[in-house]
C-alpha positions, 0 to 999 in steps of 0.5 A, a space after each residue: 606970570 608971577 602968581 601962575 609961578 605961586 599957584 604952580 608951587 602950590 600944587 606941586 607942593 600939594 602933591 609933593 605933600 600926598 604922595 608923601 603922606 600916603 606913602 607913610 601910612 600905605 601900611 596902615 589902616 588909614 590907607 587899607 580901604 582905599 587899596 581894597 576900594 582898586 582890587 575893586 577897580 581892577 577887578 571891575 575891570 577885567 570883568 567890563 572887559 569879558 563884558 565888553 568882549 562878547 564874554 561874560 562875568 561870572 564871579 568876583 572875589 575880593 580878600 582882607 589880604 587885597 587880593 581879588 579874583 574874578 571868573 570869566 567865561 567866554 571873551 578876549 583871554 588876552 584883552 581881558 587879563 590888560 584890562 585890570 592895571 590900565 581899567 584901574 587907571 581909567 577908572 581913577 581919572 575916571 573920578 578925579 575929572 568931577 573933584 574938579 566940578 562947582 556945585 554938585 557935582 562933587 557930589 552927585 559923583 560920591 553918590 554915583 560911585 557908592 552907588 555904583 560899587 554898591 550894584 556891582 557888588 550886589 551883581 559879581 562879588 560872591 565871598 562874604 569880606 568882598 560883600 562886607 566891604 562893597 555894601 559897607 564901601 559903597 554906603 559910606 561913600 553914598 554916607 559923605 554925598 550927603 553930609 560932606 560939603 563940597 569940597 568935602 566930596 572933591 577931596 575925598 574924590 581926589 584921593 580916591 582917583 589917585 591913589 587907584 593912579 598911583 596903587 597901579 604903580 606899586 601894584 605891579 613892582 609888588 607882584 610882578 617886578 619883585 615876584 614874578 614866579 607869582 598868581 598874576 595878570 602878567 604872569 597869565 598874560 606871559 603863558 598865554 603869549 609867550 612875553 616874559 612875565 617883567 615885560 608886562 611888568 614894565 609896560 604897564 609901569 610904562 602905561 602908568 607913569 605915562 598916564 599920571 605924567 599928563 594927568 600932572 601936566 593937565 593940572 598944572 594947565 588947570 592951575 596956570 590958565 584958573 583965575 588969579 584969585 581963585 580958591 580952591 583944595 589940591 585938585 589933579 
């Protein structure tokens, strides 16, 4: 029991340290590329939902100011608008899952994500900054998969996945709750449904918090179930 408690404390400490470091470095060049990556995930989520509901992706643009736009035709407007933040949360969880793997799993996952980013960029991104970022970031992930050891790739996936989940909360607060009059997914949903922008923001933050709590509980359960002598990096 004491060993389980110690492992849980280490897990909690690792999560706390990660969150504090992310908070401190949030507006620095160190976190900036990851934030743009999450913006790309957000816009691709809109596009995937458009395709899933019978629509088409016309173009995606990503700006250096951490903004993005996915122009779609057809599909379900309600589901497409709802898919941005919720999709980036789901992508975050999907990225975190292989980070827990052993052997070549993290390396293969990092390479796969890099290839997917490059393909999505080639298919749908249509502005200069977005193209440069997508090809560059995707290429870096592929290079990381080749050059970094297993634990390095696992840590990279953990950082990308956790930041994707946490960014959704911080971005919703900044763009929807603090500035509800700005053009946003929630603003367009408000116009579509008659439900106020702030309500959509609160619903999405609640969903994000519940989702992160679920991931957190799974991480604690995994730590408790792991062998007492297992040595591994902080993973959710």
